[in-house]
C-alpha positions in Angstrom: 25.4 12.6 13.7 26.4 15.3 16.3 26.9 13.5 19.9 24.3 16.6 20.6 21.7 15.5 18.5 22.3 11.9 19.4 21.8 12.5 22.9 18.8 14.1 22.2 17.2 11.1 20.6 18.1 9.1 22.9 20.7 7.1 20.9 24.6 6.6 20.9 27.0 8.3 18.4 29.8 5.4 18.7 30.4 3.3 16.1 28.4 0.7 14.9 29.3 -3.0 16.4 29.0 -5.2 13.5 29.9 -8.1 15.5 26.8 -9.8 16.0 26.0 -12.7 14.4 23.9 -12.6 11.1 20.3 -14.3 11.6 19.9 -17.3 9.2 16.6 -17.0 7.2 15.5 -20.5 5.6 14.5 -19.9 2.1 10.9 -19.5 0.9 8.7 -22.2 0.0 9.0 -23.8 -3.0 5.9 -23.0 -5.0 4.5 -23.7 -8.7 3.3 -20.6 -10.2 3.4 -18.4 -12.7 5.0 -15.3 -10.3 4.4 -14.4 -6.6 5.1 -11.4 -4.4 5.1 -11.4 -0.7 5.4 -8.3 1.0 5.2 -6.5 4.5 3.0 -3.7 4.5 4.1 -1.5 6.8 7.7 -1.1 5.5 6.7 -2.2 1.6 9.4 -4.6 1.9 9.3 -7.6 -0.5 10.4 -10.4 1.9 10.2 -13.1 -1.1 9.4 -13.0 -4.8 9.5 -14.7 -8.0 9.1 -13.5 -11.4 7.7 -10.4 -9.8 7.4 -8.0 -12.8 6.5 -10.5 -15.3 3.3 -9.4 -17.2 0.6 -11.7 -16.7 -3.4 -11.7 -17.1 -4.8 -10.6 -14.1 -8.3 -12.4 -14.4 -11.1 -11.0 -11.8 -8.0 -8.8 -9.9 -8.4 -6.4 -12.3 -11.7 -5.6 -10.1 -9.1 -4.2 -7.2 -9.0 -1.6 -9.4 -12.4 -1.1 -10.4 -13.4 -1.4 -6.7 -10.6 1.2 -5.5 -11.8 3.8 -7.8 -15.4 3.3 -6.5 -14.2 3.6 -2.9 -12.2 6.8 -3.5 -15.3 8.7 -5.3 -17.5 7.5 -2.2 -14.7 8.7 0.3 -14.0 12.1 -1.5 -17.8 13.0 -1.6 -18.2 12.2 -5.6 -20.8 9.3 -4.8 -22.7 8.6 -2.5 -23.4 4.8 -0.7 -27.2 5.4 -1.7 -26.6 6.5 -5.5 -28.4 4.1 -8.2 -26.8 2.4 -10.8 -28.4 1.0 -13.5 -28.0 -2.3 -15.0 -27.6 -1.4 -18.7 -28.3 -4.1 -21.6 -25.0 -3.9 -22.2 -23.5 -4.9 -18.7 -26.4 -7.4 -17.6 -25.0 -11.0 -17.5 -28.0 -12.4 -19.3 -28.7 -15.0 -16.4 -25.4 -16.9 -17.4 -23.9 -19.1 -15.2 -20.4 -19.0 -17.5 -19.2 -15.9 -15.8 -19.4 -14.5 -12.2 -22.3 -12.3 -12.0 -24.2 -10.6 -9.1 -27.2 -11.0 -11.2 -29.3 -7.3 -11.1 -32.3 -7.5 -13.6 -31.9 -5.6 -16.9 -32.4 -2.0 -16.9 -33.1 -1.9 -13.3 -31.3 -0.3 -10.4 -28.9 -0.9 -7.5 -27.6 1.1 -5.2 -23.3 1.9 -5.4 -22.7 0.2 -2.1 -24.7 -3.1 -3.3 -22.8 -2.9 -6.5 -19.4 -2.2 -4.6 -20.1 -5.6 -2.8 -21.1 -7.4 -5.8 -17.8 -6.6 -7.4 -15.7 -7.4 -4.6 -17.6 -10.6 -2.8 -19.3 -12.2 -5.7 -16.6 -10.6 -8.5 -20.0 -9.8 -10.8 -18.8 -8.8 -14.2 -22.2 -6.8 -14.3 -21.8 -5.1 -11.4 -17.9 -4.1 -12.6 -19.5 -3.0 -16.1 -22.5 -1.2 -14.8 -20.2 1.0 -12.1 -17.9 1.6 -15.0 -20.6 3.1 -17.2 -21.6 5.1 -14.3 -18.5 6.9 -13.2 -17.3 7.3 -16.9 -19.8 6.7 -19.2 -18.4 3.3 -20.9 -15.9 0.8 -19.8 -13.6 1.9 -22.3 -13.4 5.3 -20.8 -13.1 3.6 -17.4 -10.3 1.8 -18.5 -8.5 5.1 -18.9 -9.4 6.3 -15.5 -7.7 2.6 -13.8 -4.5 3.2 -16.2 -4.6 6.7 -14.7 -5.1 5.6 -11.1 -2.4 2.8 -11.8 0.2 5.1 -13.3 -0.4 7.4 -9.8 0.4 4.2 -7.5 3.6 3.3 -9.5 2.1 0.5 -11.3 5.0 0.4 -13.8 3.6 -3.1 -15.5 -0.2 -2.5 -15.5 -2.2 -1.9 -18.4 -6.2 -2.3 -18.4 -8.7 -2.6 -21.0 -11.4 -3.5 -19.0 -13.4 -3.5 -15.7 -14.1 -6.9 -15.2 -10.5 -9.2 -15.9 -12.0 -10.7 -18.9 -9.0 -11.8 -21.3 -8.3 -9.2 -23.7 -5.2 -8.2 -25.8 -3.4 -5.8 -24.1 -4.5 -6.4 -20.7 -2.1 -7.1 -18.1 -0.4 -6.7 -14.7 2.3 -7.9 -12.4 2.6 -9.7 -9.1 4.5 -6.7 -7.6 1.7 -4.2 -9.4 -1.2 -6.2 -7.7 1.1 -5.9 -4.0 1.1 -1.9 -4.6 -2.9 -2.0 -5.4 -3.9 -4.0 -2.1 -1.5 -1.9 -0.1 -3.0 1.4 -1.4 -6.5 -0.6 -0.8 -5.9 -1.6 2.5 -4.3 2.1 3.5 -6.6 4.8 1.4 -9.9 2.6 1.2 -9.9 1.8 5.0 -13.3 2.8 5.7 -14.6 0.0 2.9 -11.9 -2.4 3.5 -14.0 -4.8 5.7 -16.4 -5.6 2.7 -13.3 -7.4 1.4 -13.4 -10.2 4.3 -17.2 -10.3 4.2 -17.6 -14.5 3.4 -21.2 -13.8 1.3 -23.6 -11.3 -0.1 -27.1 -11.9 -1.0 -28.5 -9.7 -3.8 -31.9 -10.4 -5.5 -32.5 -13.4 -3.4 -29.4 -15.3 -4.6 -26.6 -15.9 -1.8 -22.9 -15.9 -3.1 -19.9 -17.0 -1.3 -16.8 -14.9 -1.0 -14.4 -17.0 -3.4 -11.3 -16.3 -0.9 -11.2 -19.7 1.0 -8.8 -18.3 3.1 -11.3 -16.1 4.9 -13.0 -19.4 6.1 -10.3 -21.3 7.4 -7.5 -18.4 8.8 -9.2 -15.6 11.1 -6.1 -13.2 10.6 -7.0 -13.3 6.5 -9.2 -10.1 6.1 -8.7 -9.7 1.9 -8.6 -9.6 -0.7 -9.7 -10.5 -4.3 -9.5 -14.1 -6.2 -9.3 -14.2 -10.1 -9.7 -17.4 -12.4 -9.6 -17.3 -16.4 -8.1 -20.5 -18.7 -5.5 -17.7 -19.9 -4.6 -16.6 -16.0 -5.0 -19.6 -13.9 -5.8 -19.4 -10.1 -4.9 -16.4 -8.8 -5.3 -14.4 -5.6 -4.1 -11.1 -3.7 -4.6 -11.9 0.3 -3.7 -10.3 3.3 -3.1 -11.2 6.6 -2.8 -9.5 10.0 -0.9 -11.2 13.0 -0.2 -9.1 15.9 1.1 -5.5 14.9 2.2 -6.8 11.3 0.7 -7.4 8.2 1.8 -9.2 5.1 -0.2 -8.8 1.4 0.8 -11.9 -1.0 0.1 -12.5 -4.3 -0.1 -15.4 -6.0 -0.3 -15.4 -10.2 -1.3 -18.7 -12.1 -1.5 -21.2 -9.9 -3.4 -24.6 -11.6 -6.1 -24.9 -8.9 -8.4 -23.2 -6.4 -6.8 -25.3 -3.6 -3.1 -24.3 -5.0 -4.2 -20.5 -4.8 -4.8 -21.0 -1.0 -2.1 -23.2 -0.1 0.4 -21.3 -1.9 -0.5 -17.9 0.0 -1.1 -20.0 3.3 2.7 -21.0 2.7 4.3 -17.7 2.0 2.1 -16.4 5.4 3.2 -18.8 7.7 6.6 -18.5 6.3 6.7 -14.7 6.4 5.5 -14.4 9.9 7.8 -16.6 11.2 10.8 -15.6 9.9 10.5 -11.8 10.0 9.0 -8.6 12.2 7.8 -5.4 11.6 9.5 -2.6 14.1 8.3 1.1 14.2 11.6 3.4 14.2 9.7 6.9 14.9 6.2 8.0 14.8 5.1 10.4 12.4 5.2 14.1 14.2 7.2 13.0 16.8 10.0 15.8 17.5 13.4 14.3 16.7 15.6 17.5 17.5 15.3 21.4 17.4 18.0 22.9 15.8 19.0 26.3 15.3 17.4 28.5 12.8 19.2 31.4 10.7 17.0 34.6 10.0 14.0 33.8 11.7 11.6 35.0 14.1 11.9 31.7 15.8 15.2 30.5 17.1 14.6 27.0 16.5 12.5 24.5 14.5 11.1 21.0 15.5 12.0 18.5 12.7 10.3 15.0 12.4 9.1 12.5 10.0 5.9 13.4 8.1 5.3 9.7 8.4 5.8 6.5 10.6 9.1 5.0 9.9 8.9 1.4 9.9 11.7 -1.2 8.9 11.6 -5.3 8.4 13.7 -7.1 9.9 14.5 -10.9 10.8 13.0 -12.1 14.0 15.8 -11.4 16.8 17.4 -8.2 15.5 15.4 -5.4 16.2 17.5 -4.7 19.3 20.4 -4.4 16.5 18.9 -1.2 14.8 21.3 1.8 15.1 19.6 5.1 14.3 20.9 8.4 12.9 19.8 11.8 12.0 21.6 14.1 9.3 21.0 17.4 9.0 21.3 20.2 7.1 24.3 21.9 8.2 22.5 25.4 8.2 19.0 26.1 8.1 17.8 29.9 7.1 14.3 31.1 7.3 11.9 31.4 6.0 11.1 27.5 6.5 7.6 26.1 5.1 5.9 23.3 7.3 7.1 20.0 5.8 10.0 21.4 4.0 12.9 18.7 3.8 15.8 19.4 6.1 17.6 16.2 6.1 16.7 12.5 6.7 16.7 9.6 9.1 18.8 6.7 8.6 18.2 3.2 10.2 21.0 1.0 9.8 21.4 -2.8 10.4 25.4 -4.2 10.7 26.3 -1.0 9.1 24.1 -1.4 6.1 21.3 0.9 5.5 17.8 -0.9 5.6 16.0 2.5 5.8 15.7 6.1 5.5 13.5 8.6 5.1 13.3 12.5 4.8 13.2 15.2 8.1 10.6 17.5 8.0 10.0 20.6 9.8 7.1 20.1 12.3 6.1 23.9 11.7 6.6 27.2 9.6 9.2 29.6 10.9 9.1 33.4 9.6 11.8 35.6 8.2 12.7 37.9 10.9 12.7 41.6 10.4 15.7 43.4 8.8 17.8 44.5 12.0 17.2 40.6 13.2 18.5 39.4 10.0 21.5 41.8 10.1 22.1 40.6 13.3 22.2 36.8 12.5 23.9 37.6 9.7 26.9 39.3 11.7 26.5 36.1 14.3 27.3 33.7 11.5 30.1 35.6 10.0 31.9 35.5 13.2 31.1 32.2 14.4 32.4 30.4 11.0 35.8 32.6 11.5 36.3 30.5 14.1 
């Protein structure tokens, strides 16, 4: 990084001092399950994991994708909260207590928003199937939508066969993929995310409590979803925010409701005690203003398209070093958002995060005479 750009950013261009003592982080808690992941929300860094990509039965964690697809269509205007959804005979629970149900009467209607609450809070299989049929015509067709969205989100170890999570051959996920999905729900469905923290929902005069026990014992926990089948064991995807830091925990295949809550609590306590999230630079902040050749403007502002966050051991934030790496020459025309370099964060000489630098505005090509003049200037500049 040139000293000119370093000074413009307020950073030193001197060599990194690597003499700092390394912070010792205790090992994560020992917990007994099939798989788990603890992710920092802002940076996406995995703080602890065990069998993160193991294919496991997701049980009702499946419904996170069902609800996410509904939420996204609501946000895009493809659905309305008050739209009425039919409880078909195929989706109806038939009054059984053998599965989780919202208990909407057969051949009656409920609003999309009520059905969404029935999925998230009551874990209703009937509501999940009814919404699947409403959106895609059939649960099988809806599963294809689920798989398409999973692929878009980068969920490489997930395959859906139904909207409920009932055990079915070829229906699986991984702890890491559930963390990715939880991240998408929190980020992209923020308008509806508060539903995941609601402790109860009453429909058809039947009040049911949220099965996420941590909502009742930890005020920092605000979602997301529980799951259980004989094949899956007891599962929980949860999120907690303490101060400016949010963590996502996924535990799969524990042996009881108490175990999934205790294990999640232990992971959160370990993560928040030992790590912190640092904002390196904010999006759309001008980080440099390099020269542009052949353009109507002589300079262009460059910065980040998204906030850059890093997850560090507590006490290491002040050791972070930042370098700005720009392309050696920028020629017009330049589009807004065009990648022109990268911002790199290092700690003790090791890269901990990097993000593309982009133009914050477009630069149009100059007229013929200006381009000729710039060409001559650059030619002679390169001679020396």
